[in-house]
SEVO-437077 format. One record per residue: residue number from 1; chain; x, y, z of N, C-alpha, C in turn. Coordinates in Angstrom, 1 decimal. Example, Ala and Ser with C-alpha at 12.3 -4.5 7.8 and 13.67 -1.06 7.14 Angstrom:
% SEVO-437077
[1; "A"; [13.2; -5.7; 7.8]; [12.3; -4.5; 7.8]; [13.2; -3.3; 7.8]] [2; "A"; [12.8; -2.2; 7.1]; [13.7; -1.1; 7.1]; [12.9; 0.0; 7.9]] 
//
This chain:
% SEVO-437077
[1; "A"; [74.1; -56.7; -22.9]; [74.2; -55.6; -22.2]; [75.4; -54.8; -22.9]] [2; "A"; [75.2; -53.6; -23.1]; [76.0; -52.6; -23.7]; [76.9; -51.9; -22.6]] [3; "A"; [76.4; -51.5; -21.5]; [76.9; -50.7; -20.5]; [76.8; -51.4; -19.2]] [4; "A"; [77.7; -52.4; -18.9]; [77.7; -53.1; -17.6]; [78.0; -52.2; -16.5]] [5; "A"; [78.8; -51.1; -16.5]; [79.1; -50.2; -15.5]; [77.9; -49.3; -15.3]] [6; "A"; [77.1; -49.0; -16.2]; [76.0; -48.3; -16.0]; [74.9; -49.0; -15.1]] [7; "A"; [74.8; -50.4; -15.5]; [73.8; -51.1; -14.8]; [74.2; -51.4; -13.3]] [8; "A"; [75.5; -51.6; -13.1]; [76.1; -51.7; -11.7]; [75.9; -50.4; -11.0]] [9; "A"; [76.1; -49.4; -11.7]; [75.9; -47.8; -10.8]; [74.4; -47.7; -10.4]] [10; "A"; [73.7; -48.2; -11.5]; [72.2; -48.1; -11.1]; [71.8; -49.0; -9.8]] [11; "A"; [72.4; -50.2; -9.9]; [71.9; -51.0; -8.8]; [72.6; -50.6; -7.4]] [12; "A"; [73.9; -50.0; -7.4]; [74.4; -49.7; -6.3]; [73.5; -48.3; -5.7]] [13; "A"; [73.1; -47.5; -6.7]; [72.5; -46.5; -6.2]; [71.1; -46.8; -5.5]] [14; "A"; [70.6; -47.8; -6.1]; [69.1; -48.1; -5.6]; [69.4; -48.9; -4.2]] [15; "A"; [70.5; -49.5; -3.8]; [70.8; -50.2; -2.8]; [71.0; -49.1; -1.7]] [16; "A"; [71.7; -48.1; -2.0]; [72.2; -47.1; -1.1]; [71.3; -46.1; -0.7]] [17; "A"; [70.2; -46.0; -1.3]; [69.1; -45.3; -0.9]; [68.4; -45.5; 0.4]] [18; "A"; [68.0; -44.6; 1.3]; [67.5; -45.1; 2.6]; [66.1; -45.6; 2.3]] [19; "A"; [65.8; -46.6; 3.2]; [64.5; -47.1; 3.4]; [63.8; -46.8; 4.6]] [20; "A"; [62.5; -46.4; 4.5]; [61.9; -45.9; 5.9]; [60.8; -46.8; 5.9]] [21; "A"; [60.7; -47.5; 7.0]; [59.4; -48.4; 7.4]; [58.7; -47.7; 8.4]] [22; "A"; [57.4; -47.8; 8.4]; [56.5; -47.0; 9.4]; [55.2; -47.9; 9.7]] [23; "A"; [54.7; -47.8; 10.8]; [53.6; -48.5; 11.1]; [52.4; -48.0; 10.4]] [24; "A"; [51.7; -48.5; 9.5]; [50.6; -47.9; 8.7]; [49.3; -47.5; 9.6]] [25; "A"; [49.2; -48.0; 10.8]; [48.1; -47.5; 11.5]; [48.4; -46.1; 12.3]] [26; "A"; [47.4; -45.2; 12.2]; [47.6; -43.8; 12.8]; [47.5; -43.8; 14.1]] [27; "A"; [48.0; -42.8; 14.7]; [47.9; -42.9; 16.3]; [46.6; -42.4; 16.7]] [28; "A"; [46.0; -42.7; 17.8]; [44.5; -42.4; 18.2]; [44.6; -40.8; 18.5]] [29; "A"; [43.6; -40.2; 18.1]; [43.5; -38.9; 18.2]; [43.0; -38.5; 19.7]] [30; "A"; [42.6; -39.5; 20.5]; [42.3; -39.3; 21.8]; [43.0; -40.1; 22.7]] [31; "A"; [42.9; -40.0; 24.0]; [43.5; -41.0; 25.0]; [42.2; -41.5; 25.7]] [32; "A"; [42.3; -42.6; 25.9]; [41.1; -43.3; 26.6]; [41.1; -43.1; 27.9]] [33; "A"; [40.1; -42.9; 28.7]; [40.1; -42.5; 30.1]; [39.7; -43.7; 30.9]] [34; "A"; [40.2; -43.6; 32.2]; [39.7; -44.8; 33.2]; [38.7; -44.3; 34.1]] [35; "A"; [38.1; -43.2; 33.9]; [37.1; -42.7; 34.8]; [35.7; -43.2; 34.3]] [36; "A"; [34.9; -43.5; 35.3]; [33.5; -44.0; 35.1]; [32.6; -42.8; 34.6]] [37; "A"; [31.5; -43.0; 34.2]; [30.6; -42.0; 33.8]; [30.3; -41.2; 34.9]] [38; "A"; [29.8; -41.8; 36.1]; [29.5; -41.2; 37.3]; [30.6; -40.0; 37.7]] [39; "A"; [31.9; -40.5; 37.7]; [33.0; -39.6; 38.1]; [33.0; -38.3; 37.1]] [40; "A"; [33.0; -38.6; 35.8]; [33.0; -37.4; 35.0]; [31.9; -36.6; 35.2]] [41; "A"; [30.7; -37.2; 35.4]; [29.4; -36.2; 35.8]; [29.7; -35.5; 37.0]] [42; "A"; [30.2; -36.1; 38.1]; [30.6; -35.5; 39.4]; [31.5; -34.3; 38.9]] [43; "A"; [32.5; -34.5; 38.3]; [33.5; -33.3; 37.9]; [32.6; -32.2; 37.3]] [44; "A"; [31.8; -32.6; 36.3]; [31.0; -31.4; 35.7]; [30.2; -30.7; 36.5]] [45; "A"; [29.6; -31.4; 37.5]; [28.7; -30.8; 38.6]; [29.5; -29.8; 39.4]] [46; "A"; [30.9; -30.3; 39.8]; [31.8; -29.5; 40.7]; [32.1; -28.2; 39.9]] [47; "A"; [32.6; -28.5; 38.5]; [32.9; -27.2; 37.7]; [31.8; -26.2; 37.8]] [48; "A"; [30.7; -26.8; 37.4]; [29.6; -25.9; 37.5]; [29.3; -25.2; 38.7]] [49; "A"; [29.4; -26.0; 39.6]; [29.2; -25.3; 41.0]; [30.2; -24.1; 41.4]] [50; "A"; [31.4; -24.5; 41.0]; [32.5; -23.3; 41.4]; [32.7; -22.4; 40.3]] [51; "A"; [32.2; -22.7; 39.2]; [32.4; -21.6; 38.0]; [33.8; -21.7; 37.4]] [52; "A"; [34.5; -22.8; 37.7]; [36.0; -22.8; 37.3]; [36.0; -24.1; 36.5]] [53; "A"; [36.5; -24.1; 35.3]; [36.6; -25.3; 34.3]; [37.9; -25.1; 33.7]] [54; "A"; [38.9; -25.9; 34.2]; [40.1; -25.8; 33.5]; [40.4; -26.1; 32.1]] [55; "A"; [39.4; -26.8; 31.7]; [39.3; -27.2; 30.1]; [38.6; -26.2; 29.2]] [56; "A"; [38.2; -25.2; 29.8]; [37.5; -24.2; 29.0]; [38.6; -23.2; 28.4]] [57; "A"; [38.2; -22.8; 27.2]; [39.1; -22.0; 26.4]; [39.2; -20.4; 27.0]] [58; "A"; [38.3; -20.3; 27.8]; [38.4; -18.9; 28.5]; [39.0; -19.0; 29.9]] [59; "A"; [39.5; -20.2; 30.4]; [40.1; -20.5; 31.7]; [41.2; -19.5; 31.8]] [60; "A"; [41.2; -18.8; 33.0]; [42.2; -17.8; 33.3]; [42.8; -18.2; 34.9]] [61; "A"; [43.8; -19.0; 35.1]; [44.2; -19.5; 36.3]; [44.8; -18.3; 37.3]] [62; "A"; [45.0; -17.2; 36.7]; [45.5; -16.0; 37.5]; [44.5; -15.3; 37.9]] [63; "A"; [43.2; -15.4; 37.5]; [42.1; -14.6; 38.0]; [41.9; -15.0; 39.4]] [64; "A"; [42.1; -16.0; 39.8]; [41.7; -16.6; 41.3]; [43.0; -16.5; 42.0]] [65; "A"; [44.1; -16.2; 41.6]; [45.4; -16.3; 42.4]; [45.5; -15.1; 43.3]] [66; "A"; [46.1; -15.4; 44.6]; [46.1; -14.3; 45.5]; [47.6; -14.5; 46.1]] [67; "A"; [48.3; -13.6; 46.3]; [49.7; -13.6; 46.8]; [49.5; -13.7; 48.5]] [68; "A"; [50.4; -14.4; 49.0]; [50.5; -14.5; 50.5]; [51.7; -13.9; 51.1]] [69; "A"; [52.6; -13.5; 50.1]; [53.9; -12.7; 50.6]; [53.8; -11.2; 50.3]] [70; "A"; [54.6; -10.5; 51.0]; [54.6; -8.9; 50.8]; [55.7; -8.8; 49.8]] [71; "A"; [55.6; -7.6; 49.2]; [56.6; -7.2; 48.1]; [58.0; -7.2; 48.6]] [72; "A"; [58.2; -6.8; 49.8]; [59.6; -6.9; 50.5]; [60.1; -8.3; 50.5]] [73; "A"; [59.2; -9.3; 51.0]; [59.8; -10.7; 51.1]; [60.1; -11.2; 49.7]] [74; "A"; [59.2; -10.9; 48.7]; [59.6; -11.4; 47.4]; [60.8; -10.8; 46.8]] [75; "A"; [60.9; -9.6; 47.1]; [62.2; -9.0; 46.6]; [63.5; -9.4; 47.3]] [76; "A"; [63.4; -9.6; 48.6]; [64.4; -10.2; 49.3]; [64.9; -11.6; 48.9]] [77; "A"; [63.7; -12.5; 48.7]; [64.2; -13.8; 48.1]; [64.7; -13.9; 46.6]] [78; "A"; [64.2; -12.9; 45.9]; [64.9; -12.7; 44.5]; [66.4; -12.3; 44.5]] [79; "A"; [66.6; -11.4; 45.5]; [68.2; -10.7; 45.6]; [69.0; -11.9; 46.1]] [80; "A"; [68.6; -12.7; 47.1]; [69.3; -13.9; 47.6]; [69.4; -14.9; 46.5]] [81; "A"; [68.4; -15.5; 45.7]; [68.7; -16.3; 44.7]; [69.4; -15.7; 43.5]] [82; "A"; [69.4; -14.5; 43.3]; [70.3; -14.0; 42.2]; [71.6; -14.1; 42.4]] [83; "A"; [72.0; -13.7; 43.7]; [73.3; -13.6; 44.1]; [74.0; -15.2; 44.0]] [84; "A"; [73.2; -16.0; 44.6]; [73.6; -17.4; 44.5]; [73.6; -18.0; 43.1]] [85; "A"; [72.7; -17.6; 42.3]; [72.8; -18.0; 40.8]; [74.0; -17.4; 40.1]] [86; "A"; [74.3; -16.1; 40.3]; [75.5; -15.5; 39.7]; [76.6; -16.3; 40.3]] [87; "A"; [76.8; -16.4; 41.4]; [78.0; -17.3; 42.0]; [78.2; -18.6; 41.5]] [88; "A"; [77.1; -19.3; 41.3]; [77.2; -20.7; 40.8]; [77.5; -20.5; 39.3]] [89; "A"; [77.2; -19.7; 38.7]; [77.6; -19.6; 37.1]; [78.7; -19.0; 36.9]] [90; "A"; [79.4; -18.6; 37.9]; [80.8; -17.9; 37.8]; [81.8; -18.9; 37.2]] [91; "A"; [83.0; -18.3; 36.9]; [84.1; -19.2; 36.1]; [84.5; -20.4; 37.0]] [92; "A"; [84.5; -20.1; 38.3]; [84.9; -21.1; 39.2]; [83.7; -22.2; 39.6]] [93; "A"; [82.6; -22.1; 39.0]; [81.3; -22.7; 39.3]; [81.0; -22.7; 40.7]] [94; "A"; [81.2; -21.6; 41.4]; [80.7; -21.3; 42.6]; [81.6; -21.7; 43.6]] [95; "A"; [83.0; -22.2; 43.5]; [83.9; -22.6; 44.5]; [84.2; -21.6; 45.5]] [96; "A"; [84.4; -20.4; 45.0]; [84.9; -19.4; 46.0]; [83.7; -18.9; 46.7]] [97; "A"; [82.5; -18.8; 46.2]; [81.2; -18.5; 46.9]; [81.0; -19.6; 48.0]] [98; "A"; [81.1; -20.8; 47.8]; [80.9; -21.8; 48.7]; [81.8; -21.7; 49.8]] [99; "A"; [83.0; -21.4; 49.4]; [84.2; -21.3; 50.5]; [84.0; -20.2; 51.5]] [100; "A"; [83.1; -19.1; 51.0]; [82.8; -17.9; 51.9]; [81.5; -18.3; 52.7]] [101; "A"; [80.8; -19.3; 52.4]; [79.6; -19.6; 53.2]; [80.1; -20.3; 54.5]] [102; "A"; [79.2; -20.0; 55.5]; [79.6; -20.8; 56.7]; [79.2; -22.2; 56.4]] [103; "A"; [80.1; -23.1; 56.9]; [79.9; -24.5; 56.8]; [80.0; -25.1; 58.0]] [104; "A"; [79.4; -26.3; 58.3]; [79.5; -27.1; 59.5]; [80.8; -27.7; 59.5]] [105; "A"; [81.0; -28.3; 60.8]; [82.3; -28.9; 61.0]; [82.5; -30.0; 60.0]] [106; "A"; [83.8; -30.3; 59.2]; [84.1; -31.2; 58.4]; [83.7; -32.6; 58.9]] [107; "A"; [83.2; -33.6; 58.2]; [82.9; -35.0; 58.6]; [84.3; -35.7; 58.4]] [108; "A"; [84.5; -36.6; 59.3]; [85.7; -37.4; 59.2]; [85.4; -38.6; 58.3]] [109; "A"; [86.0; -38.6; 57.2]; [85.5; -39.8; 56.2]; [86.5; -40.9; 56.5]] [110; "A"; [87.7; -40.7; 57.0]; [88.6; -41.9; 57.3]; [89.5; -41.6; 58.4]] [111; "A"; [89.7; -42.5; 59.2]; [90.7; -42.2; 60.5]; [90.9; -43.5; 61.2]] [112; "A"; [91.5; -43.4; 62.3]; [91.9; -44.5; 63.0]; [90.6; -44.8; 64.0]] [113; "A"; [90.2; -45.9; 64.4]; [89.3; -46.1; 65.4]; [89.6; -45.7; 66.8]] [114; "A"; [88.5; -45.2; 67.5]; [89.0; -44.9; 68.9]; [89.7; -45.9; 69.8]] [115; "A"; [89.2; -47.0; 69.8]; [89.7; -48.2; 70.4]; [90.5; -49.1; 69.4]] [116; "A"; [91.8; -48.8; 69.5]; [92.6; -49.6; 68.5]; [92.6; -51.1; 69.0]] [117; "A"; [92.9; -51.9; 68.0]; [92.8; -53.5; 68.3]; [94.3; -54.0; 68.4]] 
//
């Protein structure tokens, strides 16, 4: 050996390299189902009857949606939630906002029993 330091450096470099182990079996491309054949066929009949198939590429869930609240109700809820969110994200984490809110009577956490022994 003419260069023992070079040999030692090569061995050290090969030991310092990361080693990556992995399972050679690939993940399955599908997930097995627990449904029976008759349950799957019943789902298919139900989808064909209603005309809605959530697994279809042309499925649009908003097409069948209907609002039950008025515009004024939604706007009022949004404004209340916006003010609360702004207060809770404030510099004091909402402590002053919580202090202004009406709170019930404080709970007695520690005290002397009513009948002293």
